[in-house]
Structure formats: structure tokens, C-alpha cells
PDB file of N, CA, C and O in Angstrom:
ATOM      1  N   UNK A   1       0.684  -1.133  -0.093  1.00  0.00           N
ATOM      2  CA  UNK A   1      -0.301   0.012   0.162  1.00  0.00           C
ATOM      3  C   UNK A   1       0.461   1.770   0.135  1.00  0.00           C
ATOM      4  O   UNK A   1      -0.004   2.841  -0.254  1.00  0.00           O
ATOM      5  N   UNK A   2       2.150   1.302   0.902  1.00  0.00           N
ATOM      6  CA  UNK A   2       3.482   2.340   0.707  1.00  0.00           C
ATOM      7  C   UNK A   2       3.702   2.518  -0.324  1.00  0.00           C
ATOM      8  O   UNK A   2       4.050   3.655  -0.643  1.00  0.00           O
ATOM      9  N   UNK A   3       3.612   1.586  -1.228  1.00  0.00           N
ATOM     10  CA  UNK A   3       4.421   1.550  -2.537  1.00  0.00           C
ATOM     11  C   UNK A   3       3.836   2.331  -3.826  1.00  0.00           C
ATOM     12  O   UNK A   3       4.351   2.902  -4.788  1.00  0.00           O
ATOM     13  N   UNK A   4       2.139   2.016  -3.262  1.00  0.00           N
ATOM     14  CA  UNK A   4       1.122   2.417  -4.540  1.00  0.00           C
ATOM     15  C   UNK A   4       1.314   3.985  -4.329  1.00  0.00           C
ATOM     16  O   UNK A   4       1.559   4.771  -5.244  1.00  0.00           O
ATOM     17  N   UNK A   5       1.164   4.325  -2.964  1.00  0.00           N
ATOM     18  CA  UNK A   5       1.108   5.690  -2.551  1.00  0.00           C
ATOM     19  C   UNK A   5       2.602   6.467  -3.297  1.00  0.00           C
ATOM     20  O   UNK A   5       2.657   7.207  -4.279  1.00  0.00           O
ATOM     21  N   UNK A   6       3.593   6.020  -2.500  1.00  0.00           N
ATOM     22  CA  UNK A   6       4.823   6.851  -3.403  1.00  0.00           C
ATOM     23  C   UNK A   6       5.086   6.584  -5.203  1.00  0.00           C
ATOM     24  O   UNK A   6       5.658   7.372  -5.956  1.00  0.00           O
ATOM     25  N   UNK A   7       4.541   5.374  -5.540  1.00  0.00           N
ATOM     26  CA  UNK A   7       4.126   5.014  -6.746  1.00  0.00           C
ATOM     27  C   UNK A   7       3.140   6.685  -7.233  1.00  0.00           C
ATOM     28  O   UNK A   7       3.433   7.382  -8.204  1.00  0.00           O
ATOM     29  N   UNK A   8       2.454   6.854  -6.643  1.00  0.00           N
ATOM     30  CA  UNK A   8       1.092   7.514  -7.057  1.00  0.00           C
ATOM     31  C   UNK A   8       2.308   9.163  -6.901  1.00  0.00           C
ATOM     32  O   UNK A   8       3.075   9.392  -7.836  1.00  0.00           O
ATOM     33  N   UNK A   9       2.291   9.910  -5.923  1.00  0.00           N
ATOM     34  CA  UNK A   9       3.467  10.744  -5.684  1.00  0.00           C
ATOM     35  C   UNK A   9       4.375  11.008  -6.673  1.00  0.00           C
ATOM     36  O   UNK A   9       4.724  12.186  -6.756  1.00  0.00           O
ATOM     37  N   UNK A  10       4.845  10.237  -7.437  1.00  0.00           N
ATOM     38  CA  UNK A  10       6.443  10.022  -7.797  1.00  0.00           C
ATOM     39  C   UNK A  10       5.262  10.647  -9.365  1.00  0.00           C
ATOM     40  O   UNK A  10       5.114  11.832  -9.666  1.00  0.00           O
ATOM     41  N   UNK A  11       4.857   9.911  -9.812  1.00  0.00           N
ATOM     42  CA  UNK A  11       3.904   9.949 -11.490  1.00  0.00           C
ATOM     43  C   UNK A  11       3.218  11.042 -11.072  1.00  0.00           C
ATOM     44  O   UNK A  11       2.931  11.559 -12.152  1.00  0.00           O
ATOM     45  N   UNK A  12       2.643  11.926 -10.004  1.00  0.00           N
ATOM     46  CA  UNK A  12       1.532  13.046 -10.117  1.00  0.00           C
ATOM     47  C   UNK A  12       2.603  14.307  -9.865  1.00  0.00           C
ATOM     48  O   UNK A  12       2.207  15.463 -10.015  1.00  0.00           O
ATOM     49  N   UNK A  13       4.035  14.009  -9.458  1.00  0.00           N
ATOM     50  CA  UNK A  13       5.578  15.165  -9.474  1.00  0.00           C
ATOM     51  C   UNK A  13       5.094  15.541 -11.098  1.00  0.00           C
ATOM     52  O   UNK A  13       4.401  16.373 -11.683  1.00  0.00           O
ATOM     53  N   UNK A  14       5.954  14.333 -11.405  1.00  0.00           N
ATOM     54  CA  UNK A  14       6.310  13.898 -13.189  1.00  0.00           C
ATOM     55  C   UNK A  14       5.698  14.384 -14.003  1.00  0.00           C
ATOM     56  O   UNK A  14       6.197  14.549 -15.117  1.00  0.00           O
ATOM     57  N   UNK A  15       4.407  14.779 -13.720  1.00  0.00           N
ATOM     58  CA  UNK A  15       2.941  14.727 -14.619  1.00  0.00           C
ATOM     59  C   UNK A  15       2.987  16.213 -14.862  1.00  0.00           C
ATOM     60  O   UNK A  15       2.874  16.774 -15.952  1.00  0.00           O
ATOM     61  N   UNK A  16       3.277  17.085 -12.996  1.00  0.00           N
ATOM     62  CA  UNK A  16       3.677  18.406 -12.690  1.00  0.00           C
ATOM     63  C   UNK A  16       4.237  18.957 -13.541  1.00  0.00           C
ATOM     64  O   UNK A  16       3.903  19.937 -14.207  1.00  0.00           O
ATOM     65  N   UNK A  17       5.767  17.900 -13.566  1.00  0.00           N
ATOM     66  CA  UNK A  17       6.421  18.859 -14.388  1.00  0.00           C
ATOM     67  C   UNK A  17       6.089  19.119 -15.850  1.00  0.00           C
ATOM     68  O   UNK A  17       6.083  20.218 -16.405  1.00  0.00           O
ATOM     69  N   UNK A  18       5.840  18.049 -16.334  1.00  0.00           N
ATOM     70  CA  UNK A  18       5.325  17.601 -17.975  1.00  0.00           C
ATOM     71  C   UNK A  18       4.438  18.644 -18.072  1.00  0.00           C
ATOM     72  O   UNK A  18       4.773  19.643 -18.709  1.00  0.00           O
ATOM     73  N   UNK A  19       3.486  18.587 -17.605  1.00  0.00           N
ATOM     74  CA  UNK A  19       2.230  20.286 -17.341  1.00  0.00           C
ATOM     75  C   UNK A  19       3.029  21.722 -17.304  1.00  0.00           C
ATOM     76  O   UNK A  19       2.171  22.459 -17.790  1.00  0.00           O
ATOM     77  N   UNK A  20       3.781  22.277 -17.113  1.00  0.00           N
ATOM     78  CA  UNK A  20       4.546  23.085 -16.503  1.00  0.00           C
ATOM     79  C   UNK A  20       3.855  23.612 -15.467  1.00  0.00           C
ATOM     80  O   UNK A  20       3.576  24.811 -15.448  1.00  0.00           O
ATOM     81  N   UNK A  21       3.416  22.563 -14.253  1.00  0.00           N
ATOM     82  CA  UNK A  21       2.275  23.617 -13.117  1.00  0.00           C
ATOM     83  C   UNK A  21       3.992  23.353 -12.160  1.00  0.00           C
ATOM     84  O   UNK A  21       3.708  23.671 -11.005  1.00  0.00           O
ATOM     85  N   UNK A  22       5.260  23.006 -12.184  1.00  0.00           N
ATOM     86  CA  UNK A  22       6.129  22.888 -11.527  1.00  0.00           C
ATOM     87  C   UNK A  22       7.195  23.437 -11.942  1.00  0.00           C
ATOM     88  O   UNK A  22       7.211  23.455 -13.173  1.00  0.00           O
ATOM     89  N   UNK A  23       8.596  24.148 -11.218  1.00  0.00           N
ATOM     90  CA  UNK A  23       9.637  24.203 -12.368  1.00  0.00           C
ATOM     91  C   UNK A  23      10.708  24.693 -11.240  1.00  0.00           C
ATOM     92  O   UNK A  23      10.678  25.760 -10.627  1.00  0.00           O
ATOM     93  N   UNK A  24      11.434  23.892 -11.152  1.00  0.00           N
ATOM     94  CA  UNK A  24      13.016  24.442 -10.728  1.00  0.00           C
ATOM     95  C   UNK A  24      13.570  25.212 -11.473  1.00  0.00           C
ATOM     96  O   UNK A  24      13.383  25.415 -12.673  1.00  0.00           O
ATOM     97  N   UNK A  25      14.746  25.968 -10.287  1.00  0.00           N
ATOM     98  CA  UNK A  25      15.742  26.884 -11.177  1.00  0.00           C
ATOM     99  C   UNK A  25      17.300  27.597 -10.025  1.00  0.00           C
ATOM    100  O   UNK A  25      17.250  28.209  -8.958  1.00  0.00           O
ATOM    101  N   UNK A  26      18.208  27.265 -10.655  1.00  0.00           N
ATOM    102  CA  UNK A  26      19.153  27.602  -9.959  1.00  0.00           C
ATOM    103  C   UNK A  26      19.670  28.787 -10.210  1.00  0.00           C
ATOM    104  O   UNK A  26      19.575  29.412 -11.266  1.00  0.00           O
ATOM    105  N   UNK A  27      20.507  29.265  -8.735  1.00  0.00           N
ATOM    106  CA  UNK A  27      21.582  30.994  -9.350  1.00  0.00           C
ATOM    107  C   UNK A  27      22.912  30.333  -8.210  1.00  0.00           C
ATOM    108  O   UNK A  27      22.974  29.663  -7.179  1.00  0.00           O
ATOM    109  N   UNK A  28      23.424  30.712  -8.740  1.00  0.00           N
ATOM    110  CA  UNK A  28      24.644  30.518  -8.568  1.00  0.00           C
ATOM    111  C   UNK A  28      25.668  31.749  -7.591  1.00  0.00           C
ATOM    112  O   UNK A  28      26.437  32.333  -8.355  1.00  0.00           O
ATOM    113  N   UNK A  29      25.781  32.134  -6.384  1.00  0.00           N
ATOM    114  CA  UNK A  29      26.295  33.524  -5.566  1.00  0.00           C
ATOM    115  C   UNK A  29      27.620  32.633  -4.539  1.00  0.00           C
ATOM    116  O   UNK A  29      27.881  32.041  -3.492  1.00  0.00           O
ATOM    117  N   UNK A  30      28.115  33.145  -5.868  1.00  0.00           N
ATOM    118  CA  UNK A  30      29.715  32.546  -5.846  1.00  0.00           C
ATOM    119  C   UNK A  30      29.967  31.178  -4.890  1.00  0.00           C
ATOM    120  O   UNK A  30      29.893  30.162  -5.580  1.00  0.00           O
ATOM    121  N   UNK A  31      30.250  30.906  -3.457  1.00  0.00           N
ATOM    122  CA  UNK A  31      30.273  29.855  -2.767  1.00  0.00           C
ATOM    123  C   UNK A  31      28.775  28.803  -2.621  1.00  0.00           C
ATOM    124  O   UNK A  31      28.655  27.622  -2.296  1.00  0.00           O
ATOM    125  N   UNK A  32      28.052  29.556  -2.911  1.00  0.00           N
ATOM    126  CA  UNK A  32      26.672  29.132  -1.801  1.00  0.00           C
ATOM    127  C   UNK A  32      25.828  29.313  -3.603  1.00  0.00           C
ATOM    128  O   UNK A  32      26.065  30.156  -4.468  1.00  0.00           O
ATOM    129  N   UNK A  33      24.914  28.246  -3.615  1.00  0.00           N
ATOM    130  CA  UNK A  33      23.812  27.700  -4.285  1.00  0.00           C
ATOM    131  C   UNK A  33      22.576  27.919  -4.206  1.00  0.00           C
ATOM    132  O   UNK A  33      22.263  27.006  -3.441  1.00  0.00           O
ATOM    133  N   UNK A  34      21.342  28.625  -4.502  1.00  0.00           N
ATOM    134  CA  UNK A  34      20.019  28.420  -4.642  1.00  0.00           C
ATOM    135  C   UNK A  34      19.237  27.928  -5.288  1.00  0.00           C
ATOM    136  O   UNK A  34      19.012  28.441  -6.384  1.00  0.00           O
ATOM    137  N   UNK A  35      18.705  27.066  -4.995  1.00  0.00           N
ATOM    138  CA  UNK A  35      17.921  25.839  -5.642  1.00  0.00           C
ATOM    139  C   UNK A  35      15.994  26.193  -5.524  1.00  0.00           C
ATOM    140  O   UNK A  35      15.428  25.672  -4.563  1.00  0.00           O
ATOM    141  N   UNK A  36      15.444  26.736  -6.148  1.00  0.00           N
ATOM    142  CA  UNK A  36      14.100  27.418  -6.160  1.00  0.00           C
ATOM    143  C   UNK A  36      12.730  26.166  -6.900  1.00  0.00           C
ATOM    144  O   UNK A  36      12.758  25.952  -8.112  1.00  0.00           O
ATOM    145  N   UNK A  37      12.228  25.840  -6.486  1.00  0.00           N
ATOM    146  CA  UNK A  37      10.980  25.227  -6.703  1.00  0.00           C
ATOM    147  C   UNK A  37       9.856  26.317  -6.652  1.00  0.00           C
ATOM    148  O   UNK A  37       9.607  27.029  -5.679  1.00  0.00           O
ATOM    149  N   UNK A  38       9.141  26.326  -8.018  1.00  0.00           N
ATOM    150  CA  UNK A  38       8.077  27.458  -8.012  1.00  0.00           C
ATOM    151  C   UNK A  38       6.738  26.635  -8.716  1.00  0.00           C
ATOM    152  O   UNK A  38       6.874  25.688  -9.491  1.00  0.00           O
ATOM    153  N   UNK A  39       5.473  27.179  -8.296  1.00  0.00           N
ATOM    154  CA  UNK A  39       4.365  26.370  -9.068  1.00  0.00           C
ATOM    155  C   UNK A  39       3.670  27.214  -9.058  1.00  0.00           C
ATOM    156  O   UNK A  39       3.274  28.030  -8.226  1.00  0.00           O
ATOM    157  N   UNK A  40       3.420  26.885 -10.622  1.00  0.00           N
ATOM    158  CA  UNK A  40       2.009  28.122 -11.107  1.00  0.00           C
ATOM    159  C   UNK A  40       1.077  27.351 -11.282  1.00  0.00           C
ATOM    160  O   UNK A  40       0.894  26.299 -11.896  1.00  0.00           O
ATOM    161  N   UNK A  41       0.090  28.507 -10.199  1.00  0.00           N
ATOM    162  CA  UNK A  41      -0.818  27.387  -9.544  1.00  0.00           C
ATOM    163  C   UNK A  41      -1.887  28.397 -11.265  1.00  0.00           C
ATOM    164  O   UNK A  41      -3.038  28.067 -11.552  1.00  0.00           O
ATOM    165  N   UNK A  42      -1.238  29.328 -11.925  1.00  0.00           N
ATOM    166  CA  UNK A  42      -2.896  29.743 -12.480  1.00  0.00           C
ATOM    167  C   UNK A  42      -2.656  28.779 -13.725  1.00  0.00           C
ATOM    168  O   UNK A  42      -3.193  29.372 -14.660  1.00  0.00           O
ATOM    169  N   UNK A  43      -1.984  27.295 -14.321  1.00  0.00           N
ATOM    170  CA  UNK A  43      -1.516  26.949 -15.288  1.00  0.00           C
ATOM    171  C   UNK A  43      -1.767  25.542 -15.025  1.00  0.00           C
ATOM    172  O   UNK A  43      -1.866  24.660 -15.879  1.00  0.00           O
ATOM    173  N   UNK A  44      -1.892  25.373 -13.366  1.00  0.00           N
ATOM    174  CA  UNK A  44      -2.472  24.459 -12.864  1.00  0.00           C
ATOM    175  C   UNK A  44      -4.324  24.613 -12.909  1.00  0.00           C
ATOM    176  O   UNK A  44      -5.096  23.854 -13.493  1.00  0.00           O
ATOM    177  N   UNK A  45      -4.632  25.703 -12.185  1.00  0.00           N
ATOM    178  CA  UNK A  45      -5.630  25.881 -12.319  1.00  0.00           C
ATOM    179  C   UNK A  45      -6.675  25.898 -14.243  1.00  0.00           C
ATOM    180  O   UNK A  45      -7.823  25.527 -14.489  1.00  0.00           O
ATOM    181  N   UNK A  46      -5.640  26.469 -15.149  1.00  0.00           N
ATOM    182  CA  UNK A  46      -6.447  26.629 -16.194  1.00  0.00           C
ATOM    183  C   UNK A  46      -6.487  24.845 -16.649  1.00  0.00           C
ATOM    184  O   UNK A  46      -7.307  24.465 -17.484  1.00  0.00           O
ATOM    185  N   UNK A  47      -5.501  23.857 -15.985  1.00  0.00           N
ATOM    186  CA  UNK A  47      -6.017  22.794 -16.813  1.00  0.00           C
ATOM    187  C   UNK A  47      -6.665  21.936 -16.105  1.00  0.00           C
ATOM    188  O   UNK A  47      -6.996  20.821 -16.507  1.00  0.00           O
ATOM    189  N   UNK A  48      -6.935  22.491 -14.783  1.00  0.00           N
ATOM    190  CA  UNK A  48      -8.558  21.694 -14.174  1.00  0.00           C
ATOM    191  C   UNK A  48      -9.863  21.971 -14.971  1.00  0.00           C
ATOM    192  O   UNK A  48     -10.742  21.222 -15.398  1.00  0.00           O
ATOM    193  N   UNK A  49      -9.678  23.296 -15.019  1.00  0.00           N
ATOM    194  CA  UNK A  49     -10.658  23.408 -15.438  1.00  0.00           C
ATOM    195  C   UNK A  49     -10.988  22.804 -17.059  1.00  0.00           C
ATOM    196  O   UNK A  49     -12.077  22.578 -17.585  1.00  0.00           O
ATOM    197  N   UNK A  50     -10.163  22.711 -17.380  1.00  0.00           N
ATOM    198  CA  UNK A  50     -10.579  22.546 -18.926  1.00  0.00           C
ATOM    199  C   UNK A  50     -10.997  20.672 -18.626  1.00  0.00           C
ATOM    200  O   UNK A  50     -11.976  20.092 -19.095  1.00  0.00           O
ATOM    201  N   UNK A  51      -9.807  19.994 -17.630  1.00  0.00           N
ATOM    202  CA  UNK A  51     -10.133  18.515 -17.812  1.00  0.00           C
ATOM    203  C   UNK A  51     -11.794  18.448 -17.313  1.00  0.00           C
ATOM    204  O   UNK A  51     -12.493  17.580 -17.835  1.00  0.00           O
ATOM    205  N   UNK A  52     -12.531  19.571 -16.087  1.00  0.00           N
ATOM    206  CA  UNK A  52     -13.643  19.679 -16.055  1.00  0.00           C
ATOM    207  C   UNK A  52     -14.535  19.498 -17.066  1.00  0.00           C
ATOM    208  O   UNK A  52     -15.399  18.645 -17.267  1.00  0.00           O
ATOM    209  N   UNK A  53     -14.199  20.376 -17.617  1.00  0.00           N
ATOM    210  CA  UNK A  53     -14.950  20.683 -18.887  1.00  0.00           C
ATOM    211  C   UNK A  53     -15.219  19.398 -19.845  1.00  0.00           C
ATOM    212  O   UNK A  53     -16.349  19.109 -20.238  1.00  0.00           O
ATOM    213  N   UNK A  54     -14.277  18.802 -20.112  1.00  0.00           N
ATOM    214  CA  UNK A  54     -13.826  17.683 -20.943  1.00  0.00           C
ATOM    215  C   UNK A  54     -14.843  16.810 -20.319  1.00  0.00           C
ATOM    216  O   UNK A  54     -15.847  16.552 -20.983  1.00  0.00           O
ATOM    217  N   UNK A  55     -14.721  16.342 -19.177  1.00  0.00           N
ATOM    218  CA  UNK A  55     -15.869  15.098 -18.535  1.00  0.00           C
ATOM    219  C   UNK A  55     -16.984  15.824 -18.863  1.00  0.00           C
ATOM    220  O   UNK A  55     -17.745  15.243 -19.636  1.00  0.00           O
ATOM    221  N   UNK A  56     -17.422  17.300 -18.383  1.00  0.00           N
ATOM    222  CA  UNK A  56     -18.672  17.257 -18.520  1.00  0.00           C
ATOM    223  C   UNK A  56     -19.251  16.961 -19.802  1.00  0.00           C
ATOM    224  O   UNK A  56     -20.179  16.163 -19.931  1.00  0.00           O
ATOM    225  N   UNK A  57     -18.565  17.772 -21.030  1.00  0.00           N
ATOM    226  CA  UNK A  57     -18.328  17.601 -22.593  1.00  0.00           C
ATOM    227  C   UNK A  57     -19.023  15.807 -22.364  1.00  0.00           C
ATOM    228  O   UNK A  57     -20.201  15.522 -22.579  1.00  0.00           O
ATOM    229  N   UNK A  58     -18.084  14.930 -21.950  1.00  0.00           N
ATOM    230  CA  UNK A  58     -18.754  13.100 -21.455  1.00  0.00           C
ATOM    231  C   UNK A  58     -19.944  13.167 -21.331  1.00  0.00           C
ATOM    232  O   UNK A  58     -20.838  12.938 -22.146  1.00  0.00           O
ATOM    233  N   UNK A  59     -19.975  13.462 -20.371  1.00  0.00           N
ATOM    234  CA  UNK A  59     -21.244  13.569 -19.824  1.00  0.00           C
ATOM    235  C   UNK A  59     -22.816  13.585 -20.036  1.00  0.00           C
ATOM    236  O   UNK A  59     -23.799  13.111 -19.467  1.00  0.00           O
ATOM    237  N   UNK A  60     -22.516  14.476 -21.293  1.00  0.00           N
ATOM    238  CA  UNK A  60     -23.352  15.344 -21.594  1.00  0.00           C
ATOM    239  C   UNK A  60     -23.897  14.114 -23.245  1.00  0.00           C
ATOM    240  O   UNK A  60     -25.024  13.946 -23.709  1.00  0.00           O
ATOM    241  N   UNK A  61     -22.451  13.455 -23.735  1.00  0.00           N
ATOM    242  CA  UNK A  61     -22.642  12.909 -25.012  1.00  0.00           C
ATOM    243  C   UNK A  61     -23.689  11.747 -24.494  1.00  0.00           C
ATOM    244  O   UNK A  61     -24.647  11.208 -25.047  1.00  0.00           O
ATOM    245  N   UNK A  62     -23.099  11.596 -23.208  1.00  0.00           N
ATOM    246  CA  UNK A  62     -24.183  10.032 -22.475  1.00  0.00           C
ATOM    247  C   UNK A  62     -25.415  10.453 -22.276  1.00  0.00           C
ATOM    248  O   UNK A  62     -26.203   9.532 -22.060  1.00  0.00           O
ATOM    249  N   UNK A  63     -25.754  11.251 -22.271  1.00  0.00           N
ATOM    250  CA  UNK A  63     -27.163  11.537 -22.022  1.00  0.00           C
ATOM    251  C   UNK A  63     -27.931  12.466 -23.049  1.00  0.00           C
ATOM    252  O   UNK A  63     -28.718  13.403 -22.913  1.00  0.00           O
ATOM    253  N   UNK A  64     -27.412  11.862 -24.055  1.00  0.00           N
ATOM    254  CA  UNK A  64     -28.198  12.637 -25.423  1.00  0.00           C
ATOM    255  C   UNK A  64     -28.769  11.422 -26.477  1.00  0.00           C
ATOM    256  O   UNK A  64     -29.358  11.729 -27.513  1.00  0.00           O
TER     257      UNK A  64
END
């Protein structure tokens, strides 16, 4: 059960990077390196809304 959860989390993160919901960036400052993890909430919301609309469209086709 734990392994399934780990696999699902990894798949979600990989899909998120693929869909550009998440991004990593780095910056060097001499002997220091900064790593930034960003979440594009707007892109996620757009993709979620598109998916909901497609699902609604499939439901409407079934009722016809």
C-alpha cells in the first residue's frame, strides 16, 4: 500500500513537471547555490478547468 502511494506521488510530480505546473531554477552566488521550486497555480487551474469541461462534455454526450 505504501509503495502504491509513493508511485502515485512520483507520477503526480512527474506529470506536474510535464504540464509545467512545477519548475526548478538555480542561481549561483559564489560559494552558494540557490535552488528554487515554483508552482504555477494559474496553469494548474487552467488545466483543471479544461479537464472538468471535458468530463462534463462526456457526461452530456452520454445523456443524448
